[in-house]
C-alpha positions, 0 to 999 in steps of 0.5 A: 408939610402939615398945616396947623388947624385953627380951633373953633371950640373956644378952648385953645389959648393959641388960636390953633387946635391943641386937641383940648376940645375932647377934655372934660372941664376938669381936665381942661382946667388942669391943662390950661393951668399947666400951659399958663404956668409954662408960658409964665416960666418962659416969660421970666427967662 
């Protein structure tokens, strides 16, 4: 079983590596907005 790696880049919203460290600032902001929208949708259910 592979263990989820902790994130040290400061971009992860979960504390675990999401692979966002290599994204440009624009890509990061788009991914962050999409992630937050998805989480808000889940919270509404």
